[in-house]
N, CA, C and O atoms as a GROMACS GRO file, in nm:
protein
  400
    1MET      N    1   0.084  -0.117   0.000
    1MET     CA    2   0.000   0.000   0.000
    1MET      C    3   0.090   0.124   0.000
    1MET      O    4   0.180   0.137   0.083
    2ALA      N    5   0.063   0.214  -0.092
    2ALA     CA    6   0.144   0.336  -0.105
    2ALA      C    7   0.087   0.446  -0.016
    2ALA      O    8  -0.035   0.462  -0.004
    3LEU      N    9   0.175   0.519   0.043
    3LEU     CA   10   0.135   0.634   0.125
    3LEU      C   11   0.103   0.750   0.032
    3LEU      O   12   0.184   0.784  -0.055
    4GLU      N   13  -0.013   0.811   0.048
    4GLU     CA   14  -0.052   0.924  -0.036
    4GLU      C   15  -0.051   1.051   0.046
    4GLU      O   16  -0.107   1.056   0.156
    5MET      N   17   0.012   1.154  -0.007
    5MET     CA   18   0.014   1.284   0.058
    5MET      C   19  -0.086   1.376  -0.010
    5MET      O   20  -0.108   1.366  -0.131
    6HIS      N   21  -0.144   1.462   0.066
    6HIS     CA   22  -0.236   1.561   0.010
    6HIS      C   23  -0.158   1.651  -0.086
    6HIS      O   24  -0.046   1.693  -0.053
    7PRO      N   25  -0.214   1.683  -0.204
    7PRO     CA   26  -0.143   1.768  -0.301
    7PRO      C   27  -0.099   1.902  -0.243
    7PRO      O   28   0.000   1.960  -0.289
    8GLY      N   29  -0.171   1.952  -0.144
    8GLY     CA   30  -0.135   2.079  -0.083
    8GLY      C   31  -0.004   2.074  -0.005
    8GLY      O   32   0.053   2.178   0.027
    9LEU      N   33   0.044   1.953   0.025
    9LEU     CA   34   0.169   1.939   0.099
    9LEU      C   35   0.291   1.945   0.008
    9LEU      O   36   0.404   1.956   0.055
   10HIS      N   37   0.269   1.937  -0.121
   10HIS     CA   38   0.378   1.944  -0.218
   10HIS      C   39   0.400   2.090  -0.256
   10HIS      O   40   0.306   2.159  -0.295
   11VAL      N   41   0.523   2.136  -0.244
   11VAL     CA   42   0.556   2.276  -0.266
   11VAL      C   43   0.637   2.292  -0.395
   11VAL      O   44   0.730   2.216  -0.420
   12HIS      N   45   0.600   2.391  -0.475
   12HIS     CA   46   0.677   2.424  -0.596
   12HIS      C   47   0.817   2.466  -0.551
   12HIS      O   48   0.831   2.545  -0.458
   13ALA      N   49   0.919   2.414  -0.617
   13ALA     CA   50   1.057   2.445  -0.580
   13ALA      C   51   1.084   2.595  -0.585
   13ALA      O   52   1.157   2.647  -0.501
   14GLY      N   53   1.027   2.665  -0.682
   14GLY     CA   54   1.048   2.810  -0.693
   14GLY      C   55   0.993   2.886  -0.575
   14GLY      O   56   1.055   2.980  -0.526
   15ASP      N   57   0.876   2.845  -0.528
   15ASP     CA   58   0.816   2.910  -0.412
   15ASP      C   59   0.903   2.888  -0.288
   15ASP      O   60   0.926   2.980  -0.210
   16TRP      N   61   0.951   2.765  -0.271
   16TRP     CA   62   1.037   2.733  -0.158
   16TRP      C   63   1.168   2.813  -0.165
   16TRP      O   64   1.213   2.869  -0.066
   17LEU      N   65   1.228   2.817  -0.283
   17LEU     CA   66   1.352   2.893  -0.301
   17LEU      C   67   1.331   3.041  -0.268
   17LEU      O   68   1.416   3.104  -0.204
   18LYS      N   69   1.219   3.094  -0.312
   18LYS     CA   70   1.189   3.235  -0.289
   18LYS      C   71   1.180   3.266  -0.140
   18LYS      O   72   1.245   3.358  -0.090
   19THR      N   73   1.098   3.187  -0.068
   19THR     CA   74   1.072   3.218   0.073
   19THR      C   75   1.184   3.175   0.167
   19THR      O   76   1.210   3.241   0.267
   20GLU      N   77   1.250   3.064   0.135
   20GLU     CA   78   1.350   3.010   0.227
   20GLU      C   79   1.494   3.047   0.195
   20GLU      O   80   1.580   3.044   0.283
   21ILE      N   81   1.522   3.082   0.071
   21ILE     CA   82   1.660   3.109   0.031
   21ILE      C   83   1.680   3.252  -0.015
   21ILE      O   84   1.767   3.323   0.037
   22VAL      N   85   1.602   3.297  -0.112
   22VAL     CA   86   1.626   3.427  -0.174
   22VAL      C   87   1.583   3.543  -0.085
   22VAL      O   88   1.662   3.633  -0.059
   23GLU      N   89   1.459   3.542  -0.037
   23GLU     CA   90   1.410   3.654   0.045
   23GLU      C   91   1.494   3.679   0.170
   23GLU      O   92   1.521   3.794   0.201
   24PRO      N   93   1.537   3.575   0.242
   24PRO     CA   94   1.620   3.601   0.360
   24PRO      C   95   1.752   3.671   0.329
   24PRO      O   96   1.808   3.738   0.417
   25THR      N   97   1.802   3.659   0.206
   25THR     CA   98   1.927   3.726   0.172
   25THR      C   99   1.905   3.874   0.141
   25THR      O  100   1.999   3.954   0.146
   26GLY      N  101   1.779   3.910   0.110
   26GLY     CA  102   1.750   4.048   0.071
   26GLY      C  103   1.792   4.081  -0.071
   26GLY      O  104   1.788   4.197  -0.112
   27MET      N  105   1.833   3.980  -0.145
   27MET     CA  106   1.878   4.001  -0.282
   27MET      C  107   1.759   4.019  -0.375
   27MET      O  108   1.659   3.949  -0.362
   28SER      N  109   1.769   4.113  -0.467
   28SER     CA  110   1.660   4.136  -0.562
   28SER      C  111   1.660   4.028  -0.670
   28SER      O  112   1.762   3.962  -0.693
   29VAL      N  113   1.547   4.011  -0.734
   29VAL     CA  114   1.535   3.915  -0.843
   29VAL      C  115   1.632   3.952  -0.954
   29VAL      O  116   1.697   3.864  -1.010
   30LYS      N  117   1.644   4.079  -0.985
   30LYS     CA  118   1.735   4.126  -1.091
   30LYS      C  119   1.880   4.094  -1.056
   30LYS      O  120   1.956   4.046  -1.140
   31ALA      N  121   1.919   4.122  -0.932
   31ALA     CA  122   2.057   4.095  -0.891
   31ALA      C  123   2.088   3.946  -0.895
   31ALA      O  124   2.196   3.906  -0.937
   32LEU      N  125   1.993   3.864  -0.850
   32LEU     CA  126   2.014   3.720  -0.852
   32LEU      C  127   2.021   3.669  -0.996
   32LEU      O  128   2.106   3.586  -1.029
   33ALA      N  129   1.932   3.719  -1.082
   33ALA     CA  130   1.934   3.680  -1.223
   33ALA      C  131   2.067   3.716  -1.287
   33ALA      O  132   2.125   3.637  -1.361
   34ASP      N  133   2.116   3.836  -1.259
   34ASP     CA  134   2.246   3.878  -1.312
   34ASP      C  135   2.357   3.787  -1.264
   34ASP      O  136   2.444   3.747  -1.341
   35HIS      N  137   2.355   3.753  -1.135
   35HIS     CA  138   2.457   3.666  -1.077
   35HIS      C  139   2.454   3.527  -1.142
   35HIS      O  140   2.558   3.466  -1.163
   36PHE      N  141   2.334   3.478  -1.172
   36PHE     CA  142   2.317   3.346  -1.232
   36PHE      C  143   2.337   3.346  -1.383
   36PHE      O  144   2.350   3.240  -1.444
   37GLY      N  145   2.339   3.464  -1.445
   37GLY     CA  146   2.353   3.472  -1.589
   37GLY      C  147   2.227   3.433  -1.664
   37GLY      O  148   2.234   3.377  -1.774
   38VAL      N  149   2.111   3.465  -1.604
   38VAL     CA  150   1.981   3.437  -1.667
   38VAL      C  151   1.902   3.567  -1.671
   38VAL      O  152   1.940   3.666  -1.609
   39SER      N  153   1.792   3.566  -1.744
   39SER     CA  154   1.711   3.687  -1.752
   39SER      C  155   1.632   3.709  -1.623
   39SER      O  156   1.604   3.614  -1.550
   40ARG      N  157   1.598   3.833  -1.595
   40ARG     CA  158   1.515   3.865  -1.480
   40ARG      C  159   1.380   3.796  -1.492
   40ARG      O  160   1.325   3.748  -1.393
   41GLN      N  161   1.328   3.792  -1.614
   41GLN     CA  162   1.199   3.729  -1.637
   41GLN      C  163   1.203   3.579  -1.605
   41GLN      O  164   1.110   3.527  -1.543
   42ALA      N  165   1.309   3.511  -1.645
   42ALA     CA  166   1.322   3.368  -1.615
   42ALA      C  167   1.327   3.344  -1.465
   42ALA      O  168   1.264   3.252  -1.414
   43MET      N  169   1.404   3.427  -1.394
   43MET     CA  170   1.416   3.413  -1.249
   43MET      C  171   1.282   3.443  -1.182
   43MET      O  172   1.240   3.370  -1.092
   44SER      N  173   1.217   3.548  -1.224
   44SER     CA  174   1.089   3.586  -1.167
   44SER      C  175   0.984   3.477  -1.190
   44SER      O  176   0.906   3.445  -1.100
   45SER      N  177   0.981   3.421  -1.310
   45SER     CA  178   0.885   3.316  -1.341
   45SER      C  179   0.905   3.193  -1.252
   45SER      O  180   0.808   3.132  -1.208
   46LEU      N  181   1.029   3.158  -1.227
   46LEU     CA  182   1.057   3.045  -1.139
   46LEU      C  183   1.015   3.076  -0.996
   46LEU      O  184   0.941   2.999  -0.935
   47LEU      N  185   1.062   3.188  -0.942
   47LEU     CA  186   1.036   3.221  -0.802
   47LEU      C  187   0.888   3.248  -0.773
   47LEU      O  188   0.845   3.240  -0.658
   48ASN      N  189   0.812   3.280  -0.876
   48ASN     CA  190   0.668   3.302  -0.859
   48ASN      C  191   0.586   3.182  -0.907
   48ASN      O  192   0.466   3.193  -0.931
   49SER      N  193   0.653   3.068  -0.920
   49SER     CA  194   0.589   2.939  -0.951
   49SER      C  195   0.514   2.935  -1.083
   49SER      O  196   0.417   2.862  -1.098
   50ARG      N  197   0.559   3.016  -1.179
   50ARG     CA  198   0.496   3.014  -1.312
   50ARG      C  199   0.565   2.917  -1.406
   50ARG      O  200   0.506   2.874  -1.505
   51THR      N  201   0.689   2.883  -1.378
   51THR     CA  202   0.762   2.783  -1.456
   51THR      C  203   0.828   2.685  -1.360
   51THR      O  204   0.853   2.717  -1.244
   52GLY      N  205   0.857   2.567  -1.410
   52GLY     CA  206   0.922   2.467  -1.329
   52GLY      C  207   1.073   2.490  -1.319
   52GLY      O  208   1.131   2.565  -1.397
   53LEU      N  209   1.132   2.424  -1.224
   53LEU     CA  210   1.276   2.431  -1.203
   53LEU      C  211   1.347   2.337  -1.299
   53LEU      O  212   1.317   2.218  -1.302
   54SER      N  213   1.440   2.390  -1.377
   54SER     CA  214   1.520   2.306  -1.468
   54SER      C  215   1.641   2.252  -1.393
   54SER      O  216   1.678   2.303  -1.287
   55ALA      N  217   1.702   2.149  -1.449
   55ALA     CA  218   1.823   2.092  -1.390
   55ALA      C  219   1.936   2.195  -1.385
   55ALA      O  220   2.009   2.203  -1.286
   56GLU      N  221   1.950   2.274  -1.492
   56GLU     CA  222   2.056   2.375  -1.494
   56GLU      C  223   2.034   2.482  -1.388
   56GLU      O  224   2.128   2.526  -1.323
   57MET      N  225   1.908   2.525  -1.370
   57MET     CA  226   1.881   2.626  -1.268
   57MET      C  227   1.903   2.568  -1.129
   57MET      O  228   1.951   2.638  -1.039
   58ALA      N  229   1.870   2.440  -1.111
   58ALA     CA  230   1.894   2.375  -0.982
   58ALA      C  231   2.043   2.375  -0.950
   58ALA      O  232   2.082   2.395  -0.835
   59ILE      N  233   2.126   2.351  -1.050
   59ILE     CA  234   2.272   2.353  -1.029
   59ILE      C  235   2.318   2.494  -0.995
   59ILE      O  236   2.407   2.512  -0.912
   60ARG      N  237   2.259   2.595  -1.059
   60ARG     CA  238   2.296   2.733  -1.026
   60ARG      C  239   2.266   2.763  -0.878
   60ARG      O  240   2.348   2.824  -0.809
   61PHE      N  241   2.150   2.720  -0.831
   61PHE     CA  242   2.116   2.742  -0.690
   61PHE      C  243   2.210   2.663  -0.598
   61PHE      O  244   2.249   2.711  -0.492
   62GLU      N  245   2.245   2.542  -0.639
   62GLU     CA  246   2.338   2.462  -0.560
   62GLU      C  247   2.472   2.533  -0.547
   62GLU      O  248   2.529   2.542  -0.438
   63LYS      N  249   2.523   2.584  -0.660
   63LYS     CA  250   2.652   2.653  -0.658
   63LYS      C  251   2.648   2.781  -0.576
   63LYS      O  252   2.743   2.814  -0.505
   64ALA      N  253   2.538   2.854  -0.585
   64ALA     CA  254   2.529   2.984  -0.517
   64ALA      C  255   2.496   2.972  -0.368
   64ALA      O  256   2.549   3.047  -0.286
   65PHE      N  257   2.408   2.877  -0.333
   65PHE     CA  258   2.357   2.872  -0.197
   65PHE      C  259   2.386   2.742  -0.123
   65PHE      O  260   2.362   2.732  -0.003
   66GLY      N  261   2.437   2.641  -0.193
   66GLY     CA  262   2.472   2.516  -0.128
   66GLY      C  263   2.359   2.416  -0.113
   66GLY      O  264   2.381   2.305  -0.065
   67VAL      N  265   2.238   2.452  -0.153
   67VAL     CA  266   2.126   2.358  -0.146
   67VAL      C  267   2.139   2.259  -0.261
   67VAL      O  268   2.158   2.300  -0.376
   68LYS      N  269   2.129   2.130  -0.233
   68LYS     CA  270   2.155   2.026  -0.333
   68LYS      C  271   2.055   2.032  -0.449
   68LYS      O  272   1.934   2.038  -0.428
   69ALA      N  273   2.107   2.030  -0.570
   69ALA     CA  274   2.025   2.032  -0.690
   69ALA      C  275   1.931   1.910  -0.693
   69ALA      O  276   1.816   1.921  -0.736
   70ASP      N  277   1.981   1.795  -0.649
   70ASP     CA  278   1.899   1.674  -0.647
   70ASP      C  279   1.774   1.693  -0.561
   70ASP      O  280   1.664   1.653  -0.600
   71THR      N  281   1.792   1.753  -0.447
   71THR     CA  282   1.680   1.778  -0.355
   71THR      C  283   1.579   1.871  -0.419
   71THR      O  284   1.459   1.847  -0.412
   72LEU      N  285   1.627   1.978  -0.482
   72LEU     CA  286   1.538   2.073  -0.547
   72LEU      C  287   1.460   2.009  -0.660
   72LEU      O  288   1.341   2.035  -0.678
   73LEU      N  289   1.526   1.924  -0.738
   73LEU     CA  290   1.459   1.858  -0.850
   73LEU      C  291   1.357   1.756  -0.801
   73LEU      O  292   1.252   1.739  -0.863
   74ARG      N  293   1.386   1.686  -0.691
   74ARG     CA  294   1.287   1.595  -0.635
   74ARG      C  295   1.165   1.672  -0.585
   74ARG      O  296   1.052   1.628  -0.601
   75MET      N  297   1.189   1.788  -0.524
   75MET     CA  298   1.079   1.873  -0.478
   75MET      C  299   0.992   1.916  -0.595
   75MET      O  300   0.869   1.910  -0.587
   76GLN      N  301   1.055   1.958  -0.705
   76GLN     CA  302   0.981   2.002  -0.823
   76GLN      C  303   0.902   1.887  -0.884
   76GLN      O  304   0.785   1.903  -0.920
   77SER      N  305   0.965   1.771  -0.896
   77SER     CA  306   0.900   1.654  -0.953
   77SER      C  307   0.780   1.610  -0.869
   77SER      O  308   0.675   1.576  -0.924
   78SER      N  309   0.796   1.611  -0.739
   78SER     CA  310   0.687   1.574  -0.649
   78SER      C  311   0.569   1.670  -0.663
   78SER      O  312   0.454   1.628  -0.663
   79TYR      N  313   0.600   1.798  -0.674
   79TYR     CA  314   0.495   1.899  -0.693
   79TYR      C  315   0.420   1.876  -0.824
   79TYR      O  316   0.297   1.878  -0.827
   80GLU      N  317   0.495   1.854  -0.932
   80GLU     CA  318   0.433   1.836  -1.063
   80GLU      C  319   0.346   1.710  -1.068
   80GLU      O  320   0.238   1.712  -1.128
   81LEU      N  321   0.392   1.601  -1.005
   81LEU     CA  322   0.313   1.479  -1.002
   81LEU      C  323   0.185   1.501  -0.920
   81LEU      O  324   0.078   1.453  -0.959
   82ALA      N  325   0.195   1.572  -0.809
   82ALA     CA  326   0.076   1.600  -0.728
   82ALA      C  327  -0.024   1.682  -0.806
   82ALA      O  328  -0.145   1.660  -0.796
   83GLN      N  329   0.024   1.777  -0.885
   83GLN     CA  330  -0.066   1.858  -0.967
   83GLN      C  331  -0.133   1.773  -1.075
   83GLN      O  332  -0.252   1.789  -1.102
   84ALA      N  333  -0.058   1.682  -1.136
   84ALA     CA  334  -0.115   1.594  -1.238
   84ALA      C  335  -0.217   1.499  -1.177
   84ALA      O  336  -0.319   1.468  -1.239
   85ARG      N  337  -0.192   1.452  -1.054
   85ARG     CA  338  -0.285   1.362  -0.987
   85ARG      C  339  -0.421   1.428  -0.963
   85ARG      O  340  -0.523   1.360  -0.957
   86LEU      N  341  -0.422   1.559  -0.949
   86LEU     CA  342  -0.548   1.630  -0.930
   86LEU      C  343  -0.641   1.614  -1.050
   86LEU      O  344  -0.763   1.625  -1.037
   87HIS      N  345  -0.583   1.587  -1.167
   87HIS     CA  346  -0.660   1.574  -1.292
   87HIS      C  347  -0.645   1.434  -1.352
   87HIS      O  348  -0.666   1.414  -1.471
   88GLU      N  349  -0.608   1.339  -1.268
   88GLU     CA  350  -0.582   1.203  -1.315
   88GLU      C  351  -0.703   1.141  -1.386
   88GLU      O  352  -0.686   1.067  -1.483
   89ALA      N  353  -0.822   1.170  -1.339
   89ALA     CA  354  -0.943   1.111  -1.398
   89ALA      C  355  -0.964   1.156  -1.542
   89ALA      O  356  -1.030   1.087  -1.620
   90GLU      N  357  -0.908   1.270  -1.578
   90GLU     CA  358  -0.922   1.322  -1.714
   90GLU      C  359  -0.828   1.254  -1.814
   90GLU      O  360  -0.843   1.270  -1.935
   91ILE      N  361  -0.732   1.180  -1.763
   91ILE     CA  362  -0.635   1.111  -1.849
   91ILE      C  363  -0.694   0.976  -1.886
   91ILE      O  364  -0.698   0.884  -1.803
   92LYS      N  365  -0.738   0.963  -2.008
   92LYS     CA  366  -0.808   0.844  -2.055
   92LYS      C  367  -0.711   0.749  -2.125
   92LYS      O  368  -0.685   0.763  -2.245
   93VAL      N  369  -0.659   0.654  -2.051
   93VAL     CA  370  -0.569   0.553  -2.106
   93VAL      C  371  -0.609   0.420  -2.044
   93VAL      O  372  -0.623   0.408  -1.922
   94GLU      N  373  -0.627   0.321  -2.130
   94GLU     CA  374  -0.661   0.187  -2.084
   94GLU      C  375  -0.532   0.107  -2.058
   94GLU      O  376  -0.429   0.131  -2.120
   95LYS      N  377  -0.540   0.014  -1.965
   95LYS     CA  378  -0.426  -0.072  -1.937
   95LYS      C  379  -0.401  -0.163  -2.056
   95LYS      O  380  -0.495  -0.219  -2.113
   96LEU      N  381  -0.274  -0.179  -2.093
   96LEU     CA  382  -0.237  -0.270  -2.203
   96LEU      C  383  -0.246  -0.414  -2.155
   96LEU      O  384  -0.212  -0.445  -2.040
   97GLN      N  385  -0.292  -0.501  -2.242
   97GLN     CA  386  -0.295  -0.643  -2.213
   97GLN      C  387  -0.163  -0.702  -2.260
   97GLN      O  388  -0.111  -0.663  -2.364
   98SER      N  389  -0.108  -0.796  -2.184
   98SER     CA  390   0.020  -0.855  -2.223
   98SER      C  391   0.005  -0.934  -2.352
   98SER      O  392  -0.101  -0.992  -2.379
   99ALA      N  393   0.111  -0.936  -2.431
   99ALA     CA  394   0.109  -1.004  -2.561
   99ALA      C  395   0.127  -1.155  -2.546
   99ALA      O  396   0.099  -1.231  -2.638
  100ALA      N  397   0.175  -1.199  -2.430
  100ALA     CA  398   0.204  -1.342  -2.412
  100ALA      C  399   0.081  -1.424  -2.383
  100ALA      O  400   0.091  -1.546  -2.365
   0.00000   0.00000   0.00000
């Protein structure tokens, strides 16, 4: 039996990074984007949970703040799966029968 967590317990990696890492430093989105070599829009979209965390961006956060990229990517993946589960009934796919 698999343990199921409520979708509300899954946090978007960008939201977590914003509240737990970026805001405590007092660094602006523009300054962080410049430091990371990305656009302000890309950084803002991530931190405001409008886009998902990429592997490259996770590595940038790891290098800058020491938080493991693997952990951030697992957080993002868990969030995305929880969001998809909310609409699981809309995904119409039948189970395949074995060929043997």
